[in-house]
Backbone bond lengths (Angstrom), bond angles and torsions (degrees), N, CA, C in turn:
res aa  C-N    CA-C-N  psi(-1)  N-CA   C-N-CA  omega(-1)  CA-C   N-CA-C  phi
1 X - - - 1.465 - - 1.513 109.38 -
2 X 1.330 118.85 131.99 1.444 122.54 -179.80 1.514 109.75 -75.13
3 X 1.330 117.46 137.13 1.448 120.98 -177.60 1.506 112.52 -82.29
4 X 1.300 117.96 -28.78 1.457 121.41 -178.18 1.518 111.05 -70.23
5 X 1.368 115.58 136.04 1.461 120.01 177.88 1.506 111.49 -60.15
6 X 1.338 117.36 -41.25 1.456 120.85 178.76 1.517 110.52 -65.80
7 X 1.318 115.81 -34.38 1.455 119.58 178.59 1.503 111.49 -65.61
8 X 1.338 116.71 -40.85 1.461 121.05 178.00 1.514 110.42 -62.27
9 X 1.343 116.70 -44.63 1.454 120.72 180.00 1.520 110.37 -61.61
10 X 1.318 116.41 -45.78 1.460 120.09 -179.35 1.521 110.93 -62.35
11 X 1.344 116.34 -39.47 1.457 120.21 -179.30 1.531 110.90 -65.99
12 X 1.350 115.92 -45.16 1.456 119.86 179.84 1.522 110.37 -61.30
13 X 1.334 116.42 -43.91 1.454 120.00 179.36 1.520 111.09 -60.52
14 X 1.327 117.15 -45.31 1.455 120.16 -176.52 1.517 111.63 -64.57
15 X 1.333 117.39 -38.17 1.452 120.74 -179.35 1.525 111.10 -71.11
16 X 1.346 116.19 -44.78 1.456 118.86 -177.48 1.518 111.78 -66.81
17 X 1.331 117.34 -37.09 1.458 120.02 -178.04 1.519 111.01 -65.35
18 X 1.344 116.13 -31.25 1.465 119.39 178.13 1.528 111.20 -64.12
19 X 1.359 115.02 -31.73 1.464 120.44 179.13 1.525 111.60 53.25
20 X 1.331 114.95 38.77 1.456 121.31 179.41 1.520 108.44 -92.76
21 X 1.311 116.90 129.11 1.466 121.32 -177.05 1.523 111.28 -56.67
22 X 1.327 117.18 -35.09 1.454 120.28 -177.38 1.518 112.69 -72.26
23 X 1.340 116.71 -20.26 1.454 119.33 -178.89 1.528 112.77 -88.21
24 X 1.331 117.64 -14.33 1.455 120.18 -171.25 1.523 113.38 -58.95
25 X 1.347 120.00 -48.99 1.455 118.50 -178.18 1.523 112.94 -57.47
26 X 1.349 117.30 -44.57 1.456 119.95 -178.85 1.527 110.41 -66.05
27 X 1.323 115.63 -37.99 1.459 120.87 178.94 1.526 110.26 -60.78
28 X 1.329 115.74 -45.66 1.444 119.49 -177.62 1.521 110.76 -66.85
29 X 1.339 116.50 -32.60 1.457 119.38 176.61 1.524 110.24 -64.05
30 X 1.334 116.25 -41.62 1.460 120.58 179.47 1.520 110.21 -62.42
31 X 1.345 115.82 -45.85 1.463 119.98 -178.80 1.525 110.12 -63.12
32 X 1.346 116.31 -43.65 1.453 119.92 -178.25 1.525 110.40 -62.17
33 X 1.337 117.43 -44.42 1.452 121.28 179.84 1.525 110.75 -64.65
34 X 1.320 116.17 -42.28 1.459 120.03 -179.85 1.520 110.57 -64.83
35 X 1.328 115.78 -42.37 1.468 120.29 178.01 1.519 110.34 -60.73
36 X 1.323 116.11 -42.48 1.460 119.96 -179.36 1.517 110.47 -62.35
37 X 1.349 116.14 -45.60 1.463 119.59 -178.66 1.524 111.78 -65.96
38 X 1.340 116.14 -39.06 1.463 120.33 -177.54 1.521 111.89 -67.99
39 X 1.345 116.63 -32.67 1.464 119.38 -172.42 1.525 113.36 -104.36
40 X 1.334 117.98 -3.61 1.460 120.21 -176.10 1.519 111.53 -58.38
41 X 1.328 116.05 -51.41 1.458 119.52 -178.80 1.525 111.40 -66.76
42 X 1.342 116.18 -38.84 1.459 119.71 -179.70 1.520 111.00 -63.45
43 X 1.329 116.86 -45.29 1.457 120.04 -179.04 1.516 111.63 -64.68
44 X 1.337 115.81 -36.33 1.459 120.10 178.49 1.514 110.43 -63.37
45 X 1.333 116.29 -42.27 1.455 119.85 -178.84 1.514 111.85 -71.31
46 X 1.354 117.43 -28.72 1.459 120.30 -178.58 1.520 112.26 -76.78
47 X 1.343 117.47 -26.29 1.459 119.07 178.01 1.516 109.49 -68.83
48 X 1.276 116.76 136.86 1.447 120.23 177.11 1.512 109.26 -117.40
49 X 1.322 114.50 153.85 1.451 119.40 -178.08 1.526 112.00 -83.97
50 X 1.325 116.83 -11.80 1.456 119.56 -175.47 1.521 112.07 -94.45
51 X 1.349 116.39 46.56 1.458 120.19 172.69 1.528 108.40 -59.75
52 X 1.309 116.74 132.50 1.447 118.73 -173.85 1.522 111.05 -126.19
53 X 1.323 115.19 161.42 1.459 122.58 177.60 1.524 108.02 -98.63
54 X 1.339 116.36 136.17 1.452 120.36 179.53 1.537 110.42 -60.15
55 X 1.325 115.66 134.44 1.455 120.68 176.88 1.524 109.62 -90.18
56 X 1.309 115.66 151.68 1.465 119.83 -178.34 1.522 112.96 -65.55
57 X 1.333 116.66 -22.05 1.458 118.76 -176.68 1.527 112.27 -95.34
58 X 1.318 117.78 7.62 1.457 119.39 -179.51 1.521 111.34 -72.56
59 X 1.330 115.04 141.94 1.457 121.44 177.50 1.522 108.91 -107.36
60 X 1.321 116.19 123.78 1.457 122.22 -176.78 1.520 108.82 -119.65
61 X 1.326 117.27 124.43 1.470 122.85 179.80 1.519 108.20 -108.13
62 X 1.330 116.79 119.58 1.464 122.20 -178.23 1.520 109.11 -118.37
63 X 1.324 117.50 122.74 1.467 120.54 172.15 1.530 108.81 -92.58
64 X 1.309 116.53 157.38 1.464 119.46 -176.41 1.514 111.26 63.35
65 X 1.340 115.98 39.08 1.468 121.35 -172.30 1.519 113.68 -90.02
66 X 1.324 117.99 3.89 1.468 119.68 -173.57 1.523 113.96 -85.28
67 X 1.339 118.25 -6.45 1.470 120.42 179.81 1.522 109.52 -168.41
68 X 1.336 114.83 174.48 1.460 121.33 172.06 1.515 115.43 58.09
69 X 1.322 116.09 -138.16 1.458 122.03 -177.67 1.524 110.66 -60.56
70 X 1.329 117.20 -40.59 1.457 120.57 -179.30 1.516 112.30 -59.88
71 X 1.323 116.69 -44.50 1.469 120.64 178.48 1.524 111.14 -63.95
72 X 1.319 116.63 -43.34 1.463 120.13 -179.30 1.527 111.76 -66.52
73 X 1.316 117.35 -37.12 1.469 119.84 175.78 1.518 110.62 -64.46
74 X 1.329 116.05 -40.69 1.463 119.86 178.15 1.526 110.52 -59.53
75 X 1.324 116.25 -42.90 1.463 120.85 179.83 1.527 111.39 -61.87
76 X 1.318 116.33 -43.03 1.471 120.10 -177.43 1.523 111.40 -72.45
77 X 1.312 117.66 -39.00 1.456 119.83 176.69 1.534 110.51 -65.88
78 X 1.333 116.82 -35.75 1.467 120.57 178.59 1.522 110.47 -62.55
79 X 1.331 116.66 -41.51 1.474 120.23 178.06 1.519 111.37 -64.49
80 X 1.335 116.33 -26.96 1.471 120.65 178.82 1.523 111.10 -79.69
81 X 1.335 117.00 -8.94 1.450 120.46 178.20 1.513 115.24 90.44
82 X 1.340 117.50 13.57 1.459 120.54 -178.42 1.520 111.14 -76.41
83 X 1.323 115.53 153.32 1.462 121.33 169.37 1.522 107.86 -82.33
84 X 1.312 116.43 131.83 1.460 120.21 -171.75 1.518 112.58 -114.28
85 X 1.318 115.23 137.75 1.456 122.79 167.13 1.521 105.45 -114.68
86 X 1.318 117.09 114.20 1.463 121.87 -175.45 1.522 109.46 -109.73
87 X 1.325 115.65 125.49 1.467 120.47 -178.06 1.518 111.34 -125.40
88 X 1.304 115.51 144.85 1.459 124.29 173.57 1.523 106.18 -172.83
89 X 1.324 116.48 171.41 1.458 119.32 178.90 1.528 111.85 -78.74
90 X 1.329 116.50 -32.74 1.461 121.28 -174.47 1.532 110.98 -88.56
91 X 1.319 116.56 101.10 1.466 121.75 -177.28 1.524 111.85 -64.34
92 X 1.322 116.60 -38.42 1.466 120.61 -178.94 1.527 110.95 -62.83
93 X 1.318 116.78 -44.72 1.467 119.96 179.51 1.524 111.53 -68.46
94 X 1.332 116.59 -34.50 1.469 119.61 176.09 1.526 110.52 -60.69
95 X 1.311 116.74 -42.63 1.459 120.66 179.66 1.519 110.90 -63.91
96 X 1.334 117.20 -38.04 1.464 120.74 177.80 1.527 110.76 -63.67
97 X 1.335 116.27 -39.43 1.463 120.37 177.60 1.524 109.59 -63.03
98 X 1.316 116.58 -45.59 1.466 120.42 179.09 1.520 110.93 -59.33
99 X 1.323 116.96 -41.73 1.468 121.10 -178.82 1.527 111.60 -65.57
100 X 1.338 116.82 -28.73 1.465 120.40 -178.08 1.531 112.62 -85.64
101 X 1.309 117.40 -13.57 1.459 119.56 -177.16 1.526 110.63 -67.90
102 X 1.334 114.62 140.37 1.457 119.15 178.13 1.519 109.56 -69.89
103 X 1.309 115.84 146.01 1.457 120.04 -179.70 1.518 110.21 -68.80
104 X 1.314 116.24 141.73 1.452 121.87 179.70 1.508 109.52 -159.44
105 X 1.322 116.71 -179.29 1.464 119.71 -178.93 1.523 113.41 -69.08
106 X 1.335 117.44 -21.28 1.453 121.06 -178.33 1.517 113.18 -77.29
107 X 1.327 114.99 158.37 1.461 121.44 178.32 1.531 109.12 -104.04
108 X 1.327 116.10 154.03 1.465 121.67 -179.96 1.520 108.67 -120.63
109 X 1.319 116.05 123.38 1.450 122.27 -179.75 1.525 108.81 -119.18
110 X 1.319 117.00 123.36 1.459 121.50 179.84 1.529 109.58 -91.21
111 X 1.324 115.79 127.84 1.463 121.84 -179.05 1.533 108.82 -131.59
112 X 1.334 117.47 82.52 1.470 120.04 179.70 1.525 110.47 -55.46
113 X 1.328 115.37 139.07 1.455 119.47 -175.93 1.517 110.19 -157.40
114 X 1.324 115.83 140.61 1.459 122.69 175.24 1.523 107.30 -113.11
115 X 1.320 117.43 109.47 1.453 121.50 -175.84 1.528 112.95 -65.57
116 X 1.328 116.47 -16.84 1.452 119.02 177.80 1.530 111.09 -69.54
117 X 1.334 116.91 -25.37 1.458 121.88 179.92 1.529 109.19 -90.74
118 X 1.317 115.08 80.34 1.459 121.60 -172.57 1.525 112.56 -60.86
119 X 1.312 117.51 -34.17 1.461 120.30 -176.96 1.528 112.58 -69.07
120 X 1.350 118.36 -15.62 1.459 121.43 179.68 1.531 112.33 -91.56
121 X 1.316 117.40 -13.23 1.468 120.60 -174.00 1.526 113.31 -64.37
122 X 1.339 120.32 -43.01 1.472 118.74 178.07 1.527 113.30 -57.08
123 X 1.316 116.73 -39.99 1.462 120.17 178.94 1.529 110.74 -66.62
124 X 1.343 116.72 -39.26 1.470 120.19 178.19 1.526 110.26 -62.48
125 X 1.329 116.47 -39.17 1.460 120.12 178.97 1.529 111.00 -64.58
126 X 1.315 116.99 -39.47 1.466 120.55 177.63 1.523 110.60 -60.98
127 X 1.326 116.30 -41.41 1.469 120.60 178.71 1.527 110.30 -63.34
128 X 1.334 116.60 -42.27 1.466 120.88 -179.34 1.529 111.00 -62.78
129 X 1.325 116.91 -44.91 1.464 120.13 -179.72 1.529 111.20 -68.77
130 X 1.313 116.42 -33.10 1.459 119.56 178.02 1.533 110.86 -66.42
131 X 1.339 116.57 -29.39 1.468 120.51 -177.01 1.519 111.99 -74.23
132 X 1.330 117.59 -48.80 1.466 120.50 -175.86 1.530 113.98 -118.96
133 X 1.308 117.17 -5.56 1.455 119.87 177.07 1.513 115.39 82.59
134 X 1.338 116.18 -9.52 1.469 120.22 -177.54 1.521 108.90 -167.47
135 X 1.332 114.64 166.76 1.462 122.23 169.65 1.522 106.41 -132.39
136 X 1.324 116.28 113.90 1.469 120.41 -179.42 1.522 111.74 -84.47
137 X 1.337 116.00 -38.48 1.462 120.85 -178.68 1.521 108.39 -133.76
138 X 1.315 116.00 124.67 1.465 121.91 176.61 1.518 108.35 -111.19
139 X 1.321 116.83 120.08 1.464 121.57 -178.10 1.528 109.13 -109.28
140 X 1.334 115.79 111.57 1.463 121.34 176.07 1.531 108.86 -86.52
141 X 1.324 115.88 95.13 1.464 119.66 -177.73 1.526 112.91 -113.17
142 X 1.323 117.78 -23.68 1.471 120.87 -176.54 1.524 111.03 -63.12
143 X 1.322 115.89 136.72 1.466 120.89 179.16 1.522 109.64 -166.14
144 X 1.311 114.85 156.27 1.463 122.08 174.09 1.521 107.63 -126.03
145 X 1.327 116.18 132.34 1.460 121.12 -178.34 1.526 110.89 -93.10
146 X 1.321 115.36 174.28 1.468 122.10 178.50 1.516 109.17 -127.41
147 X 1.326 116.03 139.95 1.460 121.39 174.22 1.523 108.56 -132.76
148 X 1.332 116.09 76.54 1.456 120.90 176.97 1.527 109.04 -170.56
149 X 1.316 114.93 164.57 1.461 119.94 179.52 1.523 110.76 -79.05
150 X 1.324 116.45 150.99 1.461 121.72 -174.78 1.522 112.22 -56.91
151 X 1.325 117.00 -45.37 1.463 119.85 -177.37 1.520 113.19 -72.42
152 X 1.329 116.39 -15.21 1.467 120.62 177.29 1.526 112.13 -96.78
153 X 1.324 116.28 2.75 1.459 121.11 -177.38 1.522 110.46 -100.31
154 X 1.322 116.08 124.12 1.459 121.14 179.42 1.523 111.11 -68.46
155 X 1.336 116.56 151.41 1.456 120.43 179.66 1.520 111.51 -60.70
156 X 1.324 117.29 -34.69 1.461 118.95 -179.74 1.531 110.93 -65.33
157 X 1.343 116.60 -29.96 1.463 120.32 175.92 1.515 110.34 -72.46
158 X 1.337 117.04 -42.41 1.466 120.88 175.29 1.527 110.53 -56.74
159 X 1.326 116.51 -45.55 1.456 121.24 -178.29 1.526 111.58 -65.88
160 X 1.317 116.53 -37.79 1.469 120.74 179.17 1.532 110.48 -63.22
161 X 1.318 116.47 -45.28 1.465 120.77 179.55 1.529 111.34 -62.85
162 X 1.326 116.92 -43.88 1.460 120.12 -180.00 1.524 110.86 -66.79
163 X 1.319 117.54 -35.49 1.465 120.40 179.22 1.524 111.03 -65.49
164 X 1.320 116.75 -48.26 1.468 120.79 -177.03 1.527 111.63 -72.47
165 X 1.320 116.74 -45.49 1.460 121.10 -171.22 1.518 114.18 -84.95
166 X 1.339 117.03 -26.63 1.469 119.13 -175.59 1.526 112.90 -120.58
167 X 1.335 117.66 -61.07 1.458 119.56 -175.30 1.524 112.09 -64.49
168 X 1.335 117.49 -34.78 1.457 120.79 177.39 1.520 112.14 -60.17
169 X 1.340 118.73 -55.19 1.458 120.27 177.10 1.529 113.54 -59.25
170 X 1.332 117.09 -38.24 1.462 119.69 178.62 1.525 110.37 -63.90
171 X 1.325 116.50 -45.63 1.463 121.23 -179.94 1.524 110.97 -62.26
172 X 1.315 117.26 -44.53 1.466 121.25 -179.87 1.526 110.59 -65.16
173 X 1.322 116.62 -40.26 1.464 120.85 178.10 1.523 110.77 -59.57
174 X 1.326 117.04 -41.25 1.469 120.73 -178.68 1.524 112.20 -68.87
175 X 1.324 117.40 -17.67 1.455 121.13 174.70 1.526 111.77 -85.74
176 X 1.324 116.51 -34.56 1.464 121.06 -173.55 1.529 112.77 -92.77
177 X 1.316 117.10 -39.25 1.467 121.34 -173.03 1.531 113.98 -57.34
178 X 1.337 120.34 -43.77 1.472 118.27 -179.73 1.536 113.20 -55.41
179 X 1.332 117.34 -36.63 1.463 120.76 177.91 1.531 110.66 -66.98
180 X 1.325 116.61 -39.44 1.465 120.38 177.43 1.521 110.75 -64.13
181 X 1.320 116.66 -43.88 1.466 120.75 -179.13 1.524 111.19 -65.23
182 X 1.309 115.84 -35.79 1.460 119.86 178.31 1.521 110.99 -63.83
183 X 1.331 115.99 -36.72 1.466 121.21 179.13 1.517 111.85 -87.29
184 X 1.353 116.30 -8.88 1.472 122.59 -176.36 1.521 110.64 55.52
185 X 1.327 115.24 41.48 1.459 120.03 -178.70 1.526 109.40 -160.93
186 X 1.311 116.21 140.11 1.458 120.00 176.62 1.515 111.86 149.08
187 X 1.318 115.08 169.51 1.458 120.71 -179.61 1.525 109.45 -149.61
188 X 1.318 115.24 134.68 1.460 121.60 176.33 1.521 107.54 -112.38
189 X 1.325 116.28 124.85 1.462 122.29 -177.87 1.523 107.72 -113.09
190 X 1.317 116.44 124.08 1.458 122.07 -175.53 1.526 109.00 -114.98
191 X 1.326 116.58 116.28 1.460 120.61 178.04 1.528 107.82 -86.65
192 X 1.300 115.93 109.27 1.463 121.69 -178.70 1.533 109.34 -98.37
193 X 1.318 117.18 -134.25 1.466 122.04 -177.12 1.522 108.61 -171.42
194 X 1.325 115.89 161.05 1.469 118.80 171.00 1.523 110.65 -57.11
195 X 1.338 116.97 -31.84 1.460 119.90 179.53 1.529 111.55 -72.80
196 X 1.324 117.19 -5.74 1.450 120.27 170.21 1.510 111.99 -81.12
197 X 1.341 115.62 -9.42 1.466 122.15 178.22 1.519 111.81 -104.94
198 X 1.336 117.02 -35.02 1.465 121.05 177.17 1.523 108.69 -154.18
199 X 1.309 116.17 144.41 1.455 120.67 -177.89 1.516 112.46 -86.46
200 X 1.324 115.75 149.69 1.459 122.01 176.57 1.524 108.41 -132.30
201 X 1.315 118.14 160.45 1.466 120.72 -178.75 1.531 113.14 -57.97
202 X 1.326 115.34 146.27 1.460 125.06 174.56 1.530 112.91 68.55
203 X 1.334 116.78 23.99 1.474 120.59 176.25 1.530 111.15 -135.65
204 X 1.319 118.47 19.45 1.466 122.57 -166.17 1.526 114.41 -48.51
205 X 1.320 118.55 -59.20 1.468 120.43 -176.60 1.524 111.85 -70.78
206 X 1.320 116.36 -32.66 1.465 119.80 176.11 1.524 109.63 -64.75
207 X 1.337 116.49 -47.14 1.459 120.34 178.01 1.524 110.65 -61.72
208 X 1.321 116.92 -40.36 1.461 120.78 179.51 1.525 110.79 -61.49
209 X 1.332 116.94 -42.52 1.468 120.33 -179.48 1.520 111.51 -65.99
210 X 1.325 117.30 -37.33 1.461 120.66 179.44 1.527 111.33 -73.06
211 X 1.335 117.68 -38.01 1.464 120.02 173.01 1.525 109.93 -60.18
212 X 1.331 116.16 -40.89 1.463 120.63 -179.61 1.527 111.40 -62.76
213 X 1.333 116.90 -38.67 1.465 120.09 177.42 1.523 111.27 -59.72
214 X 1.327 116.22 -44.39 1.465 119.70 179.10 1.526 110.19 -61.45
215 X 1.315 116.85 -45.33 1.455 119.87 -179.22 1.517 112.00 -61.78
216 X 1.330 117.05 -46.04 1.455 120.54 -177.63 1.527 111.79 -66.31
217 X 1.331 116.50 -52.52 1.461 119.25 -172.50 1.526 112.98 -74.86
218 X 1.316 118.33 -27.64 1.460 119.17 173.87 1.528 110.78 -70.59
219 X 1.330 116.98 -35.68 1.467 120.70 174.57 1.523 110.07 -67.04
220 X 1.334 115.27 -44.43 1.467 120.15 -179.63 1.519 110.74 -62.12
221 X 1.325 117.56 -39.40 1.464 121.03 179.53 1.528 110.77 -57.58
222 X 1.325 116.33 -41.40 1.462 120.01 178.95 1.526 111.45 -67.72
223 X 1.321 116.24 -35.81 1.472 120.21 -177.00 1.528 112.69 -70.03
224 X 1.334 117.33 -30.88 1.470 119.84 -175.50 1.529 111.71 -107.92
225 X 1.312 117.55 12.74 1.467 121.12 -179.16 1.525 110.33 -55.80
226 X 1.329 115.41 135.54 1.454 120.82 177.21 1.517 114.70 82.60
227 X 1.345 117.20 6.97 1.466 119.91 -177.53 1.530 112.62 -109.32
228 X 1.331 116.60 15.08 1.457 121.08 171.24 1.510 116.39 90.01
229 X 1.336 118.14 -4.23 1.463 121.09 -179.17 1.525 109.43 -111.37
230 X 1.317 116.72 129.12 1.462 122.53 -178.36 1.530 110.53 -106.43
231 X 1.321 114.63 150.47 1.465 121.13 176.48 1.521 108.69 -122.68
232 X 1.328 116.32 126.12 1.460 122.46 179.86 1.519 109.39 -115.47
233 X 1.325 116.52 118.74 1.462 121.92 175.36 1.526 108.72 -93.82
234 X 1.328 116.35 127.12 1.464 121.96 179.54 1.521 108.61 -110.82
235 X 1.332 116.00 127.56 1.467 121.63 -179.28 1.533 108.38 -113.35
236 X 1.328 117.84 93.94 1.462 119.46 178.96 1.529 111.42 -77.21
237 X 1.326 114.77 147.28 1.455 119.83 170.47 1.519 108.53 -85.69
238 X 1.316 116.61 -141.12 1.468 120.73 177.99 1.519 108.19 -85.77
239 X 1.335 115.48 112.80 1.462 122.32 -175.02 1.529 109.32 -110.52
240 X 1.321 115.65 146.40 1.467 121.51 -176.74 1.527 110.65 -75.94
241 X 1.323 115.61 77.53 1.464 121.86 178.12 1.531 109.07 -130.71
242 X 1.317 115.94 179.93 1.459 121.52 178.98 1.529 111.37 -98.04
243 X 1.314 117.45 27.16 1.461 120.41 -176.40 1.523 112.20 -60.31
244 X 1.341 117.93 -35.21 1.462 118.89 179.53 1.525 111.90 -74.16
245 X 1.336 117.30 -29.55 1.466 120.09 176.44 1.525 110.64 -69.34
246 X 1.333 116.00 -35.98 1.458 121.30 -179.79 1.529 112.34 -85.57
247 X 1.331 116.53 -4.97 1.464 120.41 -179.03 1.525 110.64 -66.37
248 X 1.321 115.17 158.30 1.457 120.94 178.97 1.524 111.11 -99.26
249 X 1.304 115.59 147.78 1.463 120.64 168.45 1.526 107.37 -86.38
250 X 1.297 116.80 175.13 1.454 120.62 -178.14 1.518 113.41 -60.07
251 X 1.330 116.61 -30.36 1.466 120.57 -179.36 1.520 112.85 -81.40
252 X 1.343 116.33 -8.86 1.456 120.20 179.15 1.510 114.50 100.45
253 X 1.341 117.94 -1.92 1.465 120.82 176.57 1.528 109.33 -82.62
254 X 1.328 115.89 164.19 1.460 119.75 -179.87 1.533 110.84 -75.95
255 X 1.315 115.21 140.25 1.469 121.34 174.72 1.527 109.63 -63.47
256 X 1.344 115.83 -38.30 1.467 123.68 169.81 1.522 113.88 59.25
257 X 1.322 116.22 35.52 1.467 119.37 177.79 1.525 109.39 -154.04
258 X 1.322 115.84 127.06 1.460 120.26 175.50 1.522 107.77 -81.75
259 X 1.314 116.76 116.01 1.458 120.04 -176.88 1.522 110.91 -70.57
260 X 1.314 115.45 150.06 1.461 122.43 -171.43 1.525 112.28 -55.68
261 X 1.307 117.16 -39.57 1.461 120.75 -178.64 1.523 111.54 -58.66
262 X 1.329 117.09 -32.80 1.462 121.26 -176.94 1.527 112.37 -84.71
263 X 1.333 117.68 -13.61 1.462 120.16 -179.33 1.523 112.13 -72.16
264 X 1.326 116.20 -31.12 1.464 120.52 -176.74 1.531 110.37 -119.45
265 X 1.308 115.52 33.57 1.457 120.48 -174.79 1.528 111.40 -90.55
266 X 1.307 115.13 -170.25 1.465 123.98 -178.48 1.528 110.21 -64.02
267 X 1.311 116.71 136.83 1.461 121.94 -176.24 1.529 111.55 -66.62
268 X 1.351 117.53 133.72 1.464 119.48 176.54 1.525 112.43 -64.35
269 X 1.329 117.32 -27.69 1.463 120.44 177.20 1.528 110.61 -66.04
270 X 1.339 116.41 -43.93 1.463 120.09 177.61 1.526 110.44 -66.36
271 X 1.339 116.29 -38.17 1.461 119.91 178.24 1.519 110.42 -62.15
272 X 1.334 116.90 -42.98 1.460 121.14 -179.51 1.520 111.26 -64.55
273 X 1.326 116.74 -37.76 1.462 120.39 178.91 1.526 110.62 -63.75
274 X 1.318 115.90 -41.59 1.463 119.47 179.35 1.527 111.15 -68.89
275 X 1.324 116.53 -37.23 1.468 120.52 177.58 1.525 109.93 -64.25
276 X 1.326 116.57 -42.15 1.461 120.60 179.82 1.525 110.96 -61.33
277 X 1.321 116.75 -40.08 1.462 120.05 177.21 1.521 111.02 -63.24
278 X 1.332 116.73 -40.44 1.461 120.89 178.32 1.521 111.14 -65.19
279 X 1.334 116.75 -36.29 1.465 120.64 177.54 1.521 110.15 -66.21
280 X 1.324 116.20 -43.57 1.466 120.00 178.76 1.527 110.59 -59.90
281 X 1.321 116.50 -40.28 1.464 121.04 -178.78 1.521 112.77 -83.42
282 X 1.332 115.89 -4.03 1.459 122.24 179.34 1.535 111.02 54.87
283 X 1.326 114.67 43.56 1.458 120.34 -178.81 1.520 110.74 -71.81
284 X 1.304 116.22 150.77 1.455 120.91 179.57 1.524 111.81 -77.68
285 X 1.323 117.55 -35.72 1.463 120.19 179.96 1.519 109.00 -153.84
286 X 1.332 116.01 143.79 1.454 120.70 179.33 1.522 109.25 -147.02
287 X 1.323 116.10 141.20 1.463 121.62 172.75 1.519 108.38 -97.61
288 X 1.327 117.19 136.76 1.459 121.20 174.68 1.528 108.45 -129.88
289 X 1.307 115.63 137.23 1.455 119.69 -179.89 1.510 111.27 144.11
290 X 1.322 115.06 -163.80 1.452 121.46 -177.59 1.514 112.78 -92.56
291 X 1.313 114.16 -142.53 1.463 119.99 -174.05 1.524 113.60 -75.54
292 X 1.336 116.90 5.64 1.462 119.19 176.74 1.520 111.93 -64.15
293 X 1.357 116.99 -12.91 1.459 119.64 177.94 1.525 110.91 -55.09
294 X 1.341 116.12 -22.95 1.460 119.36 -177.90 1.530 110.96 -61.84
295 X 1.347 117.23 -29.14 1.467 119.43 178.45 1.518 110.76 -67.71
296 X 1.334 117.45 -34.68 1.456 120.56 176.68 1.522 110.39 -67.73
297 X 1.346 115.22 -37.26 1.461 119.45 178.43 1.528 111.03 -64.55
298 X 1.331 115.79 -46.21 1.465 119.57 179.63 1.525 110.20 -64.07
299 X 1.329 116.05 -39.94 1.461 119.94 -179.23 1.526 111.17 -63.76
300 X 1.324 116.77 -35.42 1.456 120.46 178.18 1.530 111.27 -70.50
301 X 1.330 116.63 -38.89 1.469 120.67 -178.29 1.515 111.33 -76.56
302 X 1.335 116.47 -46.42 1.461 120.45 -177.42 1.524 110.39 -153.73
303 X 1.331 117.36 92.27 1.472 120.00 178.43 1.526 112.47 -55.64
304 X 1.336 116.70 -37.06 1.467 120.56 179.48 1.514 110.22 -58.41
305 X 1.314 116.71 -40.96 1.459 121.04 -177.50 1.525 111.48 -66.42
306 X 1.328 116.31 -43.91 1.462 119.28 179.48 1.525 110.46 -62.12
307 X 1.296 117.19 -44.25 1.455 119.83 -178.57 1.518 112.04 -64.56
308 X 1.317 117.34 -31.46 1.452 120.75 177.40 1.519 110.99 -63.83
309 X 1.330 116.59 -37.01 1.456 120.22 -176.99 1.523 113.04 -79.93
310 X 1.337 117.07 -38.29 1.469 118.94 -172.28 1.518 112.93 -92.24
311 X 1.317 118.43 -1.81 1.459 120.94 -172.87 1.523 112.58 -55.30
312 X 1.310 116.87 -40.42 1.466 119.60 -175.32 1.529 113.90 -108.28
313 X 1.321 116.54 -35.39 1.475 119.01 -174.98 1.521 110.15 -138.25
314 X 1.357 118.34 70.54 1.458 120.44 -176.20 1.522 113.76 -62.35
315 X 1.324 118.05 -42.97 1.462 120.09 -177.87 1.526 110.10 -68.72
316 X 1.341 116.47 -41.90 1.461 119.91 178.27 1.530 110.74 -62.16
317 X 1.341 115.46 -38.88 1.464 119.69 178.80 1.526 110.84 -61.27
318 X 1.332 116.51 -48.30 1.463 120.64 -179.53 1.518 110.56 -63.33
319 X 1.346 116.91 -42.99 1.458 120.83 -178.98 1.532 111.36 -61.91
320 X 1.333 116.90 -46.76 1.464 120.53 179.98 1.520 111.60 -64.91
321 X 1.340 116.09 -39.18 1.456 119.72 -179.49 1.526 110.43 -65.82
322 X 1.339 116.55 -39.86 1.459 120.73 177.98 1.525 110.80 -63.29
323 X 1.334 116.80 -41.98 1.459 120.48 -179.63 1.524 111.52 -63.79
324 X 1.338 115.85 -42.54 1.466 119.63 -179.85 1.523 111.60 -66.31
325 X 1.359 116.09 -41.80 1.449 119.23 -179.33 1.530 110.74 -68.45
326 X 1.335 117.50 -40.16 1.455 121.14 177.75 1.526 111.11 -61.47
327 X 1.331 116.63 -43.14 1.458 120.71 177.87 1.513 111.49 -63.12
328 X 1.318 116.47 -42.21 1.467 120.55 179.59 1.533 111.09 -63.25
329 X 1.346 116.29 -42.93 1.466 119.85 -179.62 1.531 110.83 -64.29
330 X 1.339 117.04 -37.77 1.465 120.42 178.70 1.524 110.94 -65.98
331 X 1.351 115.60 -43.16 1.458 119.22 -178.60 1.525 112.27 -68.12
332 X 1.327 116.27 -34.59 1.456 119.91 -176.80 1.525 112.42 -86.48
333 X 1.375 115.13 -14.47 1.476 119.04 -178.36 1.492 112.64 -92.20
């Protein structure tokens, strides 16, 4: 193994470009080792010693709580005894989530909300504070995806995605954060995406909104450092949800189809469990999902290389890479 960082990058590039089936296992070993070395110090610094246990009187506000990761987080927080504020646009689905929650000492308050309607958010925040008097943990989970090419996407669709995915969370944060700072306690959890790290075809405005979240909340984290409020960025991989069915086409209509990759993806229940652990540890950033982490590793080692592979078939690339890595792990285990 070459000790030089540049040597490792050059070696990985040369092996991947060959695209030889026999080279894949060794290539993945190099990437895994490089990823481990690159992130070892970062992960050590992100771990905190003040891991805490959820208190029964904690108030947790989750947006996008009517399905997927949001619903699973609500279920896990309910078991911890937290008081819940659950928000989403679909009131009927919110009620179904509430009905499915296990009974516990915590209370559940439904607060339907459309993040696209920015002028209504301050009033919604007042209602939330009136209900429990505080918000200890704010989880920004609501989002709408895109499934269309940039040039085929209308500006009104671009604006809708940015309003829901970026301006909505920013506006809500500005309503909740001052109360947290006053109490010198609280945590903001932002559910981002792999597309918040690198863009792929047919996700332009969605990727832009997720990149914007990273920029805003990483800047905000620096501004409020040492004031008792933590910010946790969550980067999910491909999770088994209906996000592609709820995604918008360029014209603004629903994509209305769960893509095959998402049908057999990482369980939202497992994702929620990992997110909850990250919240307890007050981590700054965490990846949740399956073997898609390899794309983050490649992006860290050589962004040019990742873009070369995903330019035309990003989902196919991830799927094939997962299959090869899974086969290698089985053979070596």
